[in-house]
C-alpha positions as CSV (number, residue, x, y, z in Angstrom):
1,M,-12.9,88.3,-72.6
2,P,-11.2,89.3,-75.9
3,N,-11.7,86.8,-78.8
4,G,-8.0,86.1,-79.1
5,E,-7.8,85.0,-75.5
6,R,-10.8,82.8,-75.9
7,K,-9.3,81.0,-78.9
8,E,-6.0,80.4,-77.1
9,K,-7.7,78.7,-74.2
10,E,-9.8,76.6,-76.5
11,T,-6.7,75.1,-78.2
12,K,-5.5,73.9,-74.8
13,S,-8.6,71.7,-74.3
14,P,-7.6,68.3,-72.9
15,V,-10.3,66.6,-75.1
16,P,-8.7,64.7,-78.1
17,G,-9.5,66.5,-81.3
18,D,-10.1,63.1,-83.0
19,A,-13.0,62.5,-80.6
20,F,-15.2,65.0,-82.5
21,P,-14.4,64.5,-86.2
22,D,-18.0,65.3,-87.2
23,G,-18.5,68.4,-85.1
24,R,-22.0,68.6,-83.6
25,K,-22.9,65.1,-84.8
26,G,-19.9,63.7,-83.0
27,L,-20.8,65.6,-79.8
28,R,-24.3,64.2,-79.9
29,E,-22.9,60.7,-80.3
30,L,-20.6,61.3,-77.3
31,F,-23.4,62.3,-75.0
32,T,-25.3,59.2,-76.2
33,Q,-22.3,57.0,-75.3
34,L,-21.9,58.7,-71.9
35,A,-25.5,58.0,-71.1
36,E,-24.9,54.2,-71.2
37,P,-24.5,52.4,-67.9
38,G,-20.9,52.4,-66.6
39,A,-19.6,54.7,-69.2
40,R,-16.6,56.8,-68.3
41,L,-15.6,60.0,-70.1
42,G,-11.9,59.1,-70.5
43,Q,-12.5,55.7,-71.9
44,V,-15.2,56.9,-74.3
45,L,-12.9,59.7,-75.6
46,Q,-10.0,57.4,-76.1
47,A,-12.2,54.8,-78.0
48,R,-13.5,57.6,-80.2
49,S,-10.1,58.9,-80.9
50,Q,-8.8,55.4,-81.8
51,T,-11.8,54.8,-84.1
52,S,-11.1,58.1,-85.9
53,A,-7.4,57.2,-86.3
54,E,-8.3,53.8,-87.8
55,A,-10.5,55.5,-90.3
56,R,-7.6,57.6,-91.5
57,K,-5.3,54.7,-92.1
58,P,-4.0,54.4,-95.7
59,S,-6.2,52.1,-97.8
60,G,-7.1,51.4,-101.4
61,P,-7.0,48.5,-103.8
62,G,-3.3,48.5,-104.2
63,Y,-2.3,49.4,-100.7
64,A,-2.3,45.9,-99.2
65,A,-0.5,44.4,-102.2
66,E,2.3,47.0,-101.7
67,Q,2.5,46.1,-98.0
68,F,2.6,42.3,-98.7
69,K,5.5,42.9,-101.1
70,R,7.7,43.4,-98.1
71,F,7.3,39.8,-97.3
72,E,7.7,38.2,-100.7
73,N,10.7,36.2,-99.4
74,I,8.1,34.1,-97.5
75,R,6.8,31.1,-99.4
76,G,3.5,31.7,-101.0
77,V,3.1,35.4,-100.3
78,R,3.9,36.8,-103.8
79,N,0.7,37.5,-105.9
80,N,-1.4,35.3,-103.6
81,P,-5.1,35.9,-104.2
82,F,-6.0,35.0,-100.6
83,L,-3.9,37.9,-99.2
84,T,-6.4,40.7,-99.7
85,E,-6.7,44.2,-98.3
86,G,-9.2,43.0,-95.7
87,V,-6.8,40.3,-94.6
88,Y,-3.9,42.8,-94.3
89,N,-6.0,45.1,-92.2
90,K,-7.2,42.3,-90.0
91,L,-3.6,41.0,-89.5
92,D,-2.5,44.5,-88.7
93,S,-5.1,44.7,-86.0
94,L,-4.2,41.2,-84.6
95,S,-0.6,42.1,-84.6
96,Q,-1.2,45.0,-82.3
97,K,-3.5,43.0,-80.1
98,H,-1.4,39.8,-79.7
99,G,2.2,41.0,-80.2
100,W,2.9,38.9,-83.3
101,S,4.7,40.7,-86.1
102,M,3.2,40.6,-89.5
103,E,6.1,38.4,-90.6
104,T,5.4,35.9,-87.9
105,F,1.7,35.6,-88.9
106,L,2.7,35.0,-92.5
107,R,5.4,32.5,-91.7
108,V,3.0,30.5,-89.4
109,F,0.2,30.5,-92.0
110,S,2.6,29.6,-94.8
111,Q,3.9,26.6,-92.7
112,E,0.5,25.4,-91.8
113,T,-0.9,25.6,-95.4
114,A,2.2,24.4,-97.3
115,G,2.6,27.9,-98.7
116,T,-0.9,28.2,-100.1
117,F,-2.6,30.4,-97.5
118,N,-5.8,28.5,-98.5
119,P,-8.3,28.7,-95.6
120,S,-10.0,25.5,-96.7
121,I,-6.9,23.3,-96.9
122,R,-6.9,20.2,-94.7
123,V,-4.0,18.4,-93.1
124,G,-3.9,15.5,-95.6
125,D,-3.6,18.0,-98.4
126,V,-0.5,19.4,-96.8
127,A,1.9,16.5,-95.9
128,D,0.2,13.4,-94.5
129,R,1.1,10.8,-97.2
130,K,-0.5,8.0,-95.1
131,N,-3.8,9.9,-95.1
132,P,-4.4,11.2,-98.7
133,G,-7.3,13.5,-99.2
134,G,-7.1,15.1,-95.7
135,V,-9.4,12.7,-93.9
136,I,-8.9,10.1,-91.1
137,R,-10.7,6.8,-91.5
138,H,-12.2,4.9,-88.6
139,R,-13.9,1.5,-89.3
140,G,-14.0,2.5,-92.9
141,K,-15.9,5.8,-92.3
142,R,-14.5,9.2,-93.1
143,I,-14.1,11.6,-90.2
144,G,-12.9,15.2,-90.2
145,S,-9.3,16.3,-90.1
146,A,-7.4,19.5,-89.2
147,T,-8.5,22.4,-91.4
148,G,-7.5,25.9,-92.3
149,I,-5.0,28.6,-91.8
150,I,-3.6,27.2,-88.5
151,Q,-5.0,23.7,-89.0
152,F,-7.8,23.7,-86.5
153,I,-8.9,20.3,-85.2
154,E,-12.5,19.6,-84.7
155,D,-12.4,19.9,-80.8
156,T,-10.7,23.2,-81.1
157,A,-13.1,24.5,-83.7
158,Q,-16.1,23.6,-81.5
159,F,-14.4,25.2,-78.5
160,L,-14.2,28.4,-80.5
161,G,-17.8,28.2,-81.5
162,T,-17.6,26.7,-85.0
163,S,-16.7,23.5,-86.8
164,T,-14.0,22.4,-89.3
165,R,-16.8,22.0,-91.9
166,Q,-17.8,25.6,-91.4
167,L,-14.2,26.8,-91.3
168,R,-13.6,25.3,-94.8
169,K,-16.4,27.4,-96.2
170,M,-14.9,30.7,-94.8
171,S,-12.7,33.2,-96.5
172,L,-9.3,33.8,-95.0
173,E,-10.5,37.1,-93.6
174,Q,-13.5,35.4,-91.9
175,Q,-11.3,32.7,-90.5
176,L,-9.0,35.2,-88.9
177,E,-11.8,35.9,-86.4
178,Y,-11.3,32.3,-85.1
179,V,-7.5,32.7,-85.1
180,D,-8.1,35.7,-82.9
181,R,-10.2,33.7,-80.5
182,Y,-7.7,30.9,-80.5
183,L,-4.8,33.3,-79.6
184,D,-6.9,34.9,-76.8
185,Q,-6.1,31.8,-74.8
186,Y,-2.5,32.7,-74.6
187,S,-2.8,36.4,-73.8
188,G,-0.9,36.0,-70.5
189,P,2.3,34.5,-72.0
190,F,2.1,36.8,-75.0
191,R,1.9,39.8,-72.7
192,K,5.0,38.7,-70.8
193,A,6.9,38.2,-74.0
194,R,6.0,41.7,-75.2
195,A,7.0,43.2,-71.9
196,A,10.4,41.4,-72.1
197,R,11.3,41.9,-75.8
198,G,8.6,44.1,-77.4
199,E,7.0,41.3,-79.5
200,V,6.3,37.6,-79.4
201,S,9.0,35.5,-80.9
202,L,8.4,33.0,-83.8
203,A,9.1,30.2,-81.4
204,E,6.5,31.4,-78.9
205,A,4.0,32.1,-81.6
206,Y,4.4,28.8,-83.5
207,T,4.4,26.6,-80.4
208,S,1.1,28.0,-79.4
209,V,-0.3,26.6,-82.7
210,L,1.8,23.4,-82.9
211,A,1.6,22.3,-79.3
212,G,-1.1,24.4,-77.6
213,Q,1.5,25.8,-75.2
214,V,3.8,28.9,-75.4
215,R,7.4,27.8,-75.3
216,T,10.8,29.2,-76.3
217,G,14.4,28.3,-76.6
218,N,15.4,24.9,-75.5
219,Q,12.1,24.1,-73.8
220,T,10.8,20.7,-74.8
221,L,7.5,20.3,-76.8
222,F,7.4,16.6,-77.5
223,R,9.5,13.5,-76.5
224,R,10.2,10.3,-78.4
225,G,7.6,7.6,-77.8
226,T,4.6,10.0,-78.0
227,K,2.2,10.3,-80.9
228,E,3.0,14.0,-81.1
229,Y,6.7,13.3,-81.5
230,R,6.0,10.7,-84.3
231,N,3.9,13.1,-86.2
232,N,6.7,15.8,-86.1
233,A,9.8,13.6,-86.0
234,G,11.4,15.6,-88.9
235,V,11.5,18.7,-86.6
236,D,14.0,16.9,-84.2
237,V,17.0,18.3,-86.0
238,N,19.7,16.9,-83.8
239,R,17.9,13.5,-83.3
240,D,18.2,13.6,-79.5
241,G,14.7,12.3,-78.9
242,R,13.0,15.6,-78.1
243,I,11.6,18.5,-80.1
244,T,12.3,21.9,-78.7
245,A,10.7,25.2,-79.3
246,E,13.7,26.6,-81.2
247,E,13.9,23.5,-83.4
248,A,10.2,24.1,-84.3
249,A,10.8,27.7,-85.0
250,E,14.0,27.0,-87.1
251,T,12.0,24.5,-89.1
252,V,9.4,27.1,-89.9
253,R,12.0,29.7,-90.9
254,R,13.7,27.2,-93.2
255,R,10.5,25.8,-94.8
256,T,8.9,29.2,-95.4
257,T,11.9,31.2,-96.7
258,L,12.3,31.3,-100.4
259,Q,15.8,30.6,-101.6
260,P,17.2,32.9,-104.3
261,P,17.4,31.2,-107.7
262,K,20.7,29.6,-108.5
263,P,22.7,31.5,-111.2
264,K,22.7,29.8,-114.6
265,R,26.0,28.4,-115.7
């Protein structure tokens, strides 16, 4: 067979070119992966191609800062030392996995940390005036309170394999691993939302954090007479005795959106 014909057929190979970025070394790694129990050629090739694509993503010290600039209208984003390149890359990955937009992640985090994005912040440090210092007292003894980028409570932290004490010691990038685990619980509703609209709405995202359930529109989260309602009474915009998903989302939009400075007279 002439060389020209051989080259033409080689270019029509169904194997993704990204699966072998390192030539023979990549081929040896492929055979090693295929030797593992249950390995399938198509899945292995796809995984290798995705890994190679990830490696080619733009990066560098200033890249994340430039990307975060798109969201400087969100309270606390501008020049925030917690929003590093590692955080941006992790959020980008979580966005693809869970269907939250980058803006939604940043708004929820801004709301839960009073615009600080501080992963060690506690609920009392945010807004609980009756509980200064971020601790609850029981018979005069201090006990833990909600902590971190989505205000994990102790029971939730332990369910996820950690504790609020450990979470307070983590960087934001490290804590995002537990945000990921938390959101895994709602993969079903998030998948339905993505199928319907392409992404998860702010209401659906925030209610999963605020109420532990995915709700949207006029669906009720809390009713008057419950502890949850009392703790979030300010979110009941129309004072009808119930807090809806859209009221919660609108509160987040309002509280996390920076207003342009008023012109000087």
